[in-house]
SEDO-820379 format. One record per residue (C-alpha): residue in one letter; x, y, z. Coordinates in nm, 4 decimals. Example, Ala and Ser with C-alpha at 12.3 -4.5 7.8 and 13.67 -1.06 7.14 Angstrom:
residues 2
<rec><res>A</res><px>1.2300</px><py>-0.4500</py><pz>0.7800</pz></rec>
<rec><res>S</res><px>1.3670</px><py>-0.1060</py><pz>0.7140</pz></rec>
//
This chain:
residues 222
<rec><res>M</res><px>14.0746</px><py>11.5207</py><pz>15.4715</pz></rec>
<rec><res>I</res><px>14.3265</px><py>11.3202</py><pz>15.6752</pz></rec>
<rec><res>I</res><px>14.4618</px><py>11.4732</py><pz>15.9961</pz></rec>
<rec><res>W</res><px>14.8234</px><py>11.3752</py><pz>16.0683</pz></rec>
<rec><res>I</res><px>14.9456</px><py>11.3552</py><pz>16.4287</pz></rec>
<rec><res>P</res><px>15.2670</px><py>11.2215</py><pz>16.5917</pz></rec>
<rec><res>D</res><px>15.2833</px><py>10.8420</py><pz>16.6142</pz></rec>
<rec><res>P</res><px>15.4082</px><py>10.7327</py><pz>16.9587</pz></rec>
<rec><res>T</res><px>15.4552</px><py>10.3733</py><pz>16.8367</pz></rec>
<rec><res>G</res><px>15.7411</px><py>10.4828</py><pz>16.6129</pz></rec>
<rec><res>R</res><px>15.5844</px><py>10.3140</py><pz>16.3109</pz></rec>
<rec><res>F</res><px>15.5629</px><py>10.6507</py><pz>16.1342</pz></rec>
<rec><res>R</res><px>15.6834</px><py>11.0017</py><pz>16.2029</pz></rec>
<rec><res>Q</res><px>15.3145</px><py>11.0923</py><pz>16.1838</pz></rec>
<rec><res>R</res><px>15.0051</px><py>10.8743</py><pz>16.1709</pz></rec>
<rec><res>P</res><px>14.6550</px><py>10.9403</py><pz>16.0345</pz></rec>
<rec><res>Y</res><px>14.3913</px><py>11.0428</py><pz>16.2861</pz></rec>
<rec><res>F</res><px>14.0215</px><py>11.0022</py><pz>16.2073</pz></rec>
<rec><res>P</res><px>13.7415</px><py>11.1249</py><pz>16.4353</pz></rec>
<rec><res>Q</res><px>13.4878</px><py>10.8519</py><pz>16.5077</pz></rec>
<rec><res>E</res><px>13.2146</px><py>11.0438</py><pz>16.3254</pz></rec>
<rec><res>G</res><px>13.4402</px><py>11.0749</py><pz>16.0224</pz></rec>
<rec><res>L</res><px>13.5061</px><py>10.7012</py><pz>16.0191</pz></rec>
<rec><res>D</res><px>13.1329</px><py>10.6321</py><pz>16.0328</pz></rec>
<rec><res>R</res><px>13.0444</px><py>10.8778</py><pz>15.7610</pz></rec>
<rec><res>R</res><px>13.3180</px><py>10.7666</py><pz>15.5202</pz></rec>
<rec><res>C</res><px>13.2639</px><py>10.3942</py><pz>15.5735</pz></rec>
<rec><res>E</res><px>12.8913</px><py>10.4294</py><pz>15.5137</pz></rec>
<rec><res>R</res><px>12.9532</px><py>10.6227</py><pz>15.1944</pz></rec>
<rec><res>V</res><px>13.2078</px><py>10.3703</py><pz>15.0682</pz></rec>
<rec><res>I</res><px>12.9901</px><py>10.0648</py><pz>15.1248</pz></rec>
<rec><res>T</res><px>12.6633</px><py>10.2182</py><pz>15.0025</pz></rec>
<rec><res>Q</res><px>12.8220</px><py>10.3562</py><pz>14.6855</pz></rec>
<rec><res>F</res><px>13.0019</px><py>10.0301</py><pz>14.6145</pz></rec>
<rec><res>T</res><px>12.7018</px><py>9.8023</py><pz>14.6677</pz></rec>
<rec><res>T</res><px>12.4856</px><py>10.0406</py><pz>14.4641</pz></rec>
<rec><res>S</res><px>12.7379</px><py>10.0169</py><pz>14.1802</pz></rec>
<rec><res>L</res><px>12.7162</px><py>9.6364</py><pz>14.1995</pz></rec>
<rec><res>Y</res><px>12.3468</px><py>9.5758</py><pz>14.2553</pz></rec>
<rec><res>G</res><px>12.1655</px><py>9.8993</py><pz>14.1764</pz></rec>
<rec><res>F</res><px>12.0783</px><py>9.9681</py><pz>14.5419</pz></rec>
<rec><res>P</res><px>12.2649</px><py>9.9955</py><pz>14.8763</pz></rec>
<rec><res>A</res><px>12.2639</px><py>9.6325</py><pz>14.9924</pz></rec>
<rec><res>V</res><px>12.2137</px><py>9.5712</py><pz>15.3644</pz></rec>
<rec><res>P</res><px>12.3209</px><py>9.3310</py><pz>15.5004</pz></rec>
<rec><res>V</res><px>12.6353</px><py>9.3694</py><pz>15.2954</pz></rec>
<rec><res>P</res><px>12.6819</px><py>9.0538</py><pz>15.0843</pz></rec>
<rec><res>T</res><px>13.0016</px><py>8.8612</py><pz>15.1534</pz></rec>
<rec><res>G</res><px>13.0726</px><py>8.8703</py><pz>14.7818</pz></rec>
<rec><res>A</res><px>13.0639</px><py>9.2505</py><pz>14.7908</pz></rec>
<rec><res>L</res><px>13.3265</px><py>9.2541</py><pz>15.0667</pz></rec>
<rec><res>L</res><px>13.5494</px><py>9.0307</py><pz>14.8552</pz></rec>
<rec><res>K</res><px>13.5048</px><py>9.2494</py><pz>14.5472</pz></rec>
<rec><res>L</res><px>13.5755</px><py>9.5631</py><pz>14.7489</pz></rec>
<rec><res>L</res><px>13.9051</px><py>9.4191</py><pz>14.8699</pz></rec>
<rec><res>M</res><px>13.9917</px><py>9.3037</py><pz>14.5188</pz></rec>
<rec><res>R</res><px>13.9307</px><py>9.6562</py><pz>14.3931</pz></rec>
<rec><res>D</res><px>14.1507</px><py>9.8388</py><pz>14.6432</pz></rec>
<rec><res>A</res><px>14.4225</px><py>9.5850</py><pz>14.7327</pz></rec>
<rec><res>I</res><px>14.6954</px><py>9.4878</py><pz>14.4900</pz></rec>
<rec><res>E</res><px>14.5889</px><py>9.1267</py><pz>14.5482</pz></rec>
<rec><res>L</res><px>14.3521</px><py>8.9295</py><pz>14.7710</pz></rec>
<rec><res>N</res><px>14.4450</px><py>8.5747</py><pz>14.8667</pz></rec>
<rec><res>H</res><px>14.1362</px><py>8.4467</py><pz>15.0442</pz></rec>
<rec><res>Y</res><px>14.2514</px><py>8.0868</py><pz>15.0777</pz></rec>
<rec><res>A</res><px>14.5875</px><py>8.1579</py><pz>15.2396</pz></rec>
<rec><res>D</res><px>14.7818</px><py>7.9231</py><pz>15.4640</pz></rec>
<rec><res>L</res><px>14.8620</px><py>8.1539</py><pz>15.7564</pz></rec>
<rec><res>R</res><px>14.9870</px><py>7.8911</py><pz>15.9987</pz></rec>
<rec><res>G</res><px>15.3379</px><py>8.0280</py><pz>15.9614</pz></rec>
<rec><res>E</res><px>15.2252</px><py>8.3759</py><pz>16.0694</pz></rec>
<rec><res>G</res><px>15.1559</px><py>8.2713</py><pz>16.4290</pz></rec>
<rec><res>D</res><px>14.8851</px><py>8.1075</py><pz>16.6365</pz></rec>
<rec><res>G</res><px>14.5350</px><py>8.2345</py><pz>16.5693</pz></rec>
<rec><res>V</res><px>14.6234</px><py>8.4694</py><pz>16.2821</pz></rec>
<rec><res>E</res><px>14.3188</px><py>8.4961</py><pz>16.0541</pz></rec>
<rec><res>G</res><px>14.4105</px><py>8.7918</py><pz>15.8367</pz></rec>
<rec><res>V</res><px>14.7329</px><py>8.9565</py><pz>15.7238</pz></rec>
<rec><res>T</res><px>14.7845</px><py>9.2833</py><pz>15.5406</pz></rec>
<rec><res>Y</res><px>15.1252</px><py>9.3308</py><pz>15.3803</pz></rec>
<rec><res>F</res><px>15.2056</px><py>9.6984</py><pz>15.3321</pz></rec>
<rec><res>S</res><px>15.4738</px><py>9.8062</py><pz>15.0882</pz></rec>
<rec><res>T</res><px>15.5943</px><py>10.1588</py><pz>15.0304</pz></rec>
<rec><res>G</res><px>15.4603</px><py>10.3062</py><pz>14.7097</pz></rec>
<rec><res>Q</res><px>15.2044</px><py>10.0394</py><pz>14.6195</pz></rec>
<rec><res>K</res><px>14.8715</px><py>9.8961</py><pz>14.7261</pz></rec>
<rec><res>P</res><px>14.8635</px><py>9.6433</py><pz>15.0117</pz></rec>
<rec><res>L</res><px>14.8405</px><py>9.2660</py><pz>14.9720</pz></rec>
<rec><res>V</res><px>14.5694</px><py>9.0990</py><pz>15.1831</pz></rec>
<rec><res>C</res><px>14.5633</px><py>8.7336</py><pz>15.2878</pz></rec>
<rec><res>I</res><px>14.2709</px><py>8.5657</py><pz>15.4667</pz></rec>
<rec><res>A</res><px>14.3040</px><py>8.2305</py><pz>15.6426</pz></rec>
<rec><res>R</res><px>14.1704</px><py>7.9405</py><pz>15.4388</pz></rec>
<rec><res>E</res><px>13.9966</px><py>7.8004</py><pz>15.7479</pz></rec>
<rec><res>L</res><px>13.7521</px><py>8.0907</py><pz>15.7573</pz></rec>
<rec><res>F</res><px>13.6222</px><py>8.0001</py><pz>15.4106</pz></rec>
<rec><res>E</res><px>13.6162</px><py>7.6259</py><pz>15.4704</pz></rec>
<rec><res>D</res><px>13.4150</px><py>7.6416</py><pz>15.7939</pz></rec>
<rec><res>Q</res><px>13.0664</px><py>7.7814</py><pz>15.7309</pz></rec>
<rec><res>V</res><px>13.0067</px><py>7.7998</py><pz>16.1055</pz></rec>
<rec><res>R</res><px>13.2590</px><py>8.0842</py><pz>16.1085</pz></rec>
<rec><res>I</res><px>13.0870</px><py>8.2933</py><pz>15.8420</pz></rec>
<rec><res>H</res><px>13.0413</px><py>8.5862</py><pz>16.0799</pz></rec>
<rec><res>R</res><px>13.4116</px><py>8.5787</py><pz>16.1679</pz></rec>
<rec><res>L</res><px>13.4983</px><py>8.5658</py><pz>15.7977</pz></rec>
<rec><res>R</res><px>13.2803</px><py>8.8665</py><pz>15.7172</pz></rec>
<rec><res>Y</res><px>13.4208</px><py>9.0754</py><pz>16.0014</pz></rec>
<rec><res>T</res><px>13.7777</px><py>8.9796</py><pz>15.9114</pz></rec>
<rec><res>L</res><px>13.7203</px><py>9.0876</py><pz>15.5503</pz></rec>
<rec><res>A</res><px>13.5744</px><py>9.4197</py><pz>15.6654</pz></rec>
<rec><res>H</res><px>13.8544</px><py>9.4666</py><pz>15.9190</pz></rec>
<rec><res>E</res><px>14.1278</px><py>9.4057</py><pz>15.6615</pz></rec>
<rec><res>Y</res><px>13.9566</px><py>9.6486</py><pz>15.4269</pz></rec>
<rec><res>G</res><px>13.9818</px><py>9.9011</py><pz>15.7099</pz></rec>
<rec><res>H</res><px>14.3592</px><py>9.8611</py><pz>15.6930</pz></rec>
<rec><res>V</res><px>14.3614</px><py>9.8833</py><pz>15.3136</pz></rec>
<rec><res>Y</res><px>14.1426</px><py>10.1922</py><pz>15.2902</pz></rec>
<rec><res>W</res><px>14.2513</px><py>10.3919</py><pz>15.5945</pz></rec>
<rec><res>H</res><px>14.6173</px><py>10.3032</py><pz>15.6404</pz></rec>
<rec><res>A</res><px>14.7650</px><py>10.2658</py><pz>15.2930</pz></rec>
<rec><res>P</res><px>14.8030</px><py>10.6475</py><pz>15.2587</pz></rec>
<rec><res>A</res><px>15.0671</px><py>10.6454</py><pz>15.5324</pz></rec>
<rec><res>W</res><px>15.2764</px><py>10.3981</py><pz>15.3350</pz></rec>
<rec><res>R</res><px>15.2289</px><py>10.5964</py><pz>15.0159</pz></rec>
<rec><res>R</res><px>15.3862</px><py>10.8958</py><pz>15.1926</pz></rec>
<rec><res>R</res><px>15.7058</px><py>10.6868</py><pz>15.2198</pz></rec>
<rec><res>W</res><px>15.7582</px><py>10.7601</py><pz>15.5864</pz></rec>
<rec><res>I</res><px>15.9092</px><py>10.4228</py><pz>15.6701</pz></rec>
<rec><res>A</res><px>16.2280</px><py>10.2687</py><pz>15.5431</pz></rec>
<rec><res>E</res><px>16.1017</px><py>9.9156</py><pz>15.4907</pz></rec>
<rec><res>D</res><px>15.7867</px><py>9.7185</py><pz>15.4280</pz></rec>
<rec><res>E</res><px>15.5717</px><py>9.5949</py><pz>15.7146</pz></rec>
<rec><res>I</res><px>15.3442</px><py>9.2999</py><pz>15.7774</pz></rec>
<rec><res>F</res><px>15.0348</px><py>9.3610</py><pz>15.9856</pz></rec>
<rec><res>R</res><px>14.8917</px><py>9.0430</py><pz>16.1363</pz></rec>
<rec><res>C</res><px>14.5407</px><py>9.0422</py><pz>16.2785</pz></rec>
<rec><res>L</res><px>14.4677</px><py>8.8114</py><pz>16.5705</pz></rec>
<rec><res>P</res><px>14.1116</px><py>8.7130</py><pz>16.6672</pz></rec>
<rec><res>N</res><px>14.1145</px><py>8.9335</py><pz>16.9769</pz></rec>
<rec><res>G</res><px>14.2212</px><py>9.2339</py><pz>16.7699</pz></rec>
<rec><res>V</res><px>13.9771</px><py>9.2062</py><pz>16.4820</pz></rec>
<rec><res>L</res><px>13.6805</px><py>9.2803</py><pz>16.7067</pz></rec>
<rec><res>T</res><px>13.7583</px><py>9.5033</py><pz>17.0039</pz></rec>
<rec><res>L</res><px>13.6139</px><py>9.7799</py><pz>17.2186</pz></rec>
<rec><res>A</res><px>13.9480</px><py>9.8603</py><pz>17.3790</pz></rec>
<rec><res>T</res><px>14.0574</px><py>10.2156</py><pz>17.2942</pz></rec>
<rec><res>G</res><px>14.4042</px><py>10.1498</py><pz>17.4355</pz></rec>
<rec><res>F</res><px>14.4721</px><py>9.8894</py><pz>17.1674</pz></rec>
<rec><res>D</res><px>14.7193</px><py>9.9548</py><pz>16.8866</pz></rec>
<rec><res>W</res><px>14.5771</px><py>10.2503</py><pz>16.6951</pz></rec>
<rec><res>M</res><px>14.5855</px><py>10.0696</py><pz>16.3607</pz></rec>
<rec><res>E</res><px>14.3946</px><py>9.7718</py><pz>16.4988</pz></rec>
<rec><res>W</res><px>14.1404</px><py>9.9919</py><pz>16.6738</pz></rec>
<rec><res>Q</res><px>14.0734</px><py>10.1948</py><pz>16.3592</pz></rec>
<rec><res>A</res><px>14.0441</px><py>9.8816</py><pz>16.1422</pz></rec>
<rec><res>S</res><px>13.8157</px><py>9.7172</py><pz>16.3980</pz></rec>
<rec><res>Y</res><px>13.5919</px><py>10.0242</py><pz>16.4129</pz></rec>
<rec><res>A</res><px>13.5869</px><py>10.0512</py><pz>16.0337</pz></rec>
<rec><res>G</res><px>13.4892</px><py>9.6840</py><pz>16.0065</pz></rec>
<rec><res>G</res><px>13.1819</px><py>9.7459</py><pz>16.2186</pz></rec>
<rec><res>A</res><px>13.0980</px><py>10.0666</py><pz>16.0346</pz></rec>
<rec><res>L</res><px>13.1129</px><py>9.8893</py><pz>15.6979</pz></rec>
<rec><res>L</res><px>12.8972</px><py>9.5954</py><pz>15.8040</pz></rec>
<rec><res>M</res><px>12.6571</px><py>9.7995</py><pz>16.0183</pz></rec>
<rec><res>P</res><px>12.6383</px><py>10.1500</py><pz>15.8664</pz></rec>
<rec><res>R</res><px>12.5349</px><py>10.4029</py><pz>16.1281</pz></rec>
<rec><res>T</res><px>12.2263</px><py>10.5326</py><pz>15.9463</pz></rec>
<rec><res>W</res><px>12.0878</px><py>10.1832</py><pz>15.8894</pz></rec>
<rec><res>L</res><px>12.1736</px><py>10.0708</py><pz>16.2408</pz></rec>
<rec><res>H</res><px>11.9925</px><py>10.3708</py><pz>16.3861</pz></rec>
<rec><res>R</res><px>11.6806</px><py>10.2723</py><pz>16.1929</pz></rec>
<rec><res>T</res><px>11.6988</px><py>9.9249</py><pz>16.3440</pz></rec>
<rec><res>V</res><px>11.7337</px><py>10.0662</py><pz>16.6953</pz></rec>
<rec><res>L</res><px>11.4457</px><py>10.3079</py><pz>16.6295</pz></rec>
<rec><res>K</res><px>11.2316</px><py>10.0151</py><pz>16.5156</pz></rec>
<rec><res>Y</res><px>11.3117</px><py>9.8315</py><pz>16.8396</pz></rec>
<rec><res>F</res><px>11.1834</px><py>10.1288</py><pz>17.0386</pz></rec>
<rec><res>R</res><px>10.8703</px><py>10.1350</py><pz>16.8173</pz></rec>
<rec><res>G</res><px>10.9551</px><py>10.4746</py><pz>16.6747</pz></rec>
<rec><res>G</res><px>10.9534</px><py>10.6416</py><pz>17.0157</pz></rec>
<rec><res>G</res><px>11.2372</px><py>10.8025</py><pz>17.2028</pz></rec>
<rec><res>I</res><px>11.5597</px><py>10.6028</py><pz>17.2042</pz></rec>
<rec><res>C</res><px>11.7139</px><py>10.5558</py><pz>17.5451</pz></rec>
<rec><res>R</res><px>12.0447</px><py>10.4023</py><pz>17.6464</pz></rec>
<rec><res>V</res><px>12.0020</px><py>10.0609</py><pz>17.8020</pz></rec>
<rec><res>P</res><px>12.2354</px><py>9.8841</py><pz>18.0451</pz></rec>
<rec><res>S</res><px>12.4741</px><py>9.6583</py><pz>17.8546</pz></rec>
<rec><res>D</res><px>12.3807</px><py>9.3589</py><pz>18.0725</pz></rec>
<rec><res>S</res><px>12.0044</px><py>9.4083</py><pz>18.0497</pz></rec>
<rec><res>P</res><px>11.7437</px><py>9.1990</py><pz>17.8641</pz></rec>
<rec><res>Q</res><px>11.6837</px><py>9.4981</py><pz>17.6351</pz></rec>
<rec><res>A</res><px>12.0513</px><py>9.4993</py><pz>17.5382</pz></rec>
<rec><res>R</res><px>12.0413</px><py>9.1289</py><pz>17.4580</pz></rec>
<rec><res>D</res><px>11.7284</px><py>9.1803</py><pz>17.2474</pz></rec>
<rec><res>L</res><px>11.8953</px><py>9.4646</py><pz>17.0566</pz></rec>
<rec><res>Q</res><px>12.2092</px><py>9.2589</py><pz>16.9987</pz></rec>
<rec><res>Q</res><px>12.0041</px><py>8.9764</py><pz>16.8531</pz></rec>
<rec><res>L</res><px>11.8021</px><py>9.2123</py><pz>16.6344</pz></rec>
<rec><res>V</res><px>12.1134</px><py>9.3807</py><pz>16.4940</pz></rec>
<rec><res>S</res><px>12.2827</px><py>9.0436</py><pz>16.4473</pz></rec>
<rec><res>E</res><px>11.9898</px><py>8.9238</py><pz>16.2365</pz></rec>
<rec><res>A</res><px>11.9476</px><py>9.2481</py><pz>16.0408</pz></rec>
<rec><res>F</res><px>12.3147</px><py>9.2844</py><pz>15.9402</pz></rec>
<rec><res>F</res><px>12.4258</px><py>8.9185</py><pz>15.9367</pz></rec>
<rec><res>V</res><px>12.6934</px><py>8.9660</py><pz>16.2019</pz></rec>
<rec><res>S</res><px>12.7677</px><py>8.7894</py><pz>16.5287</pz></rec>
<rec><res>E</res><px>12.6017</px><py>8.9052</py><pz>16.8491</pz></rec>
<rec><res>D</res><px>12.9475</px><py>9.0015</py><pz>16.9774</pz></rec>
<rec><res>A</res><px>12.9958</px><py>9.2290</py><pz>16.6765</pz></rec>
<rec><res>A</res><px>12.6498</px><py>9.3779</py><pz>16.7310</pz></rec>
<rec><res>R</res><px>12.7284</px><py>9.4404</py><pz>17.0995</pz></rec>
<rec><res>V</res><px>13.0549</px><py>9.6178</py><pz>17.0191</pz></rec>
<rec><res>R</res><px>12.8937</px><py>9.8375</py><pz>16.7538</pz></rec>
<rec><res>L</res><px>12.5967</px><py>9.9296</py><pz>16.9713</pz></rec>
<rec><res>S</res><px>12.8350</px><py>10.0156</py><pz>17.2555</pz></rec>
<rec><res>Q</res><px>13.0575</px><py>10.2276</py><pz>17.0314</pz></rec>
<rec><res>L</res><px>12.7606</px><py>10.4312</py><pz>16.9096</pz></rec>
<rec><res>G</res><px>12.6348</px><py>10.4935</py><pz>17.2630</pz></rec>
<rec><res>Y</res><px>12.3203</px><py>10.2834</py><pz>17.2650</pz></rec>
<rec><res>F</res><px>12.4442</px><py>10.0853</py><pz>17.5661</pz></rec>
<rec><res>A</res><px>12.5222</px><py>10.2271</py><pz>17.9075</pz></rec>
<rec><res>N</res><px>12.8084</px><py>10.0546</py><pz>18.0889</pz></rec>
//
């Protein structure tokens, strides 16, 4: 169930609010059910192809070789929302052409799906008079900042929850602690760096993405 609260940005009369636990639970269910439907089991790490197919299923169109230079410096993903229909998603061609940026590509795909899945209902309620373009800059796709634009924060959190489902991530952390009691570790400690690397390897994400996710779920102490 979506909770609607006033939107101080003025984008909507009301905006959707999702508790963090609800985001985690729903994202894990979405990605496990979808990968099971594709492969017969919940695939972790999530294949890049599955992320593409998920976007193709729920967006009106996915252009994953888009020329986004006209959208502004550093724009890697754009979601075009239109009242009454599914969103259109465009991903910068450069992310597909440069294999060194595979982690950035995967997180951008998951982030844009966060917009598609979580934010399209607001447009379907026809609470705005015109269409809107939502551009995602590199510093907004992956962020810990809670004071960021609410849509970007939710999409960023959803991206991490899709790529690193909470249940599976917890198993990885438990393995690191050899099945014993899990304790919070300082974010600048050797243990934190070891955990980041382990999660990065297990879920095929960057160490930055692993750090943000581990911090969000309370495994790191600031």
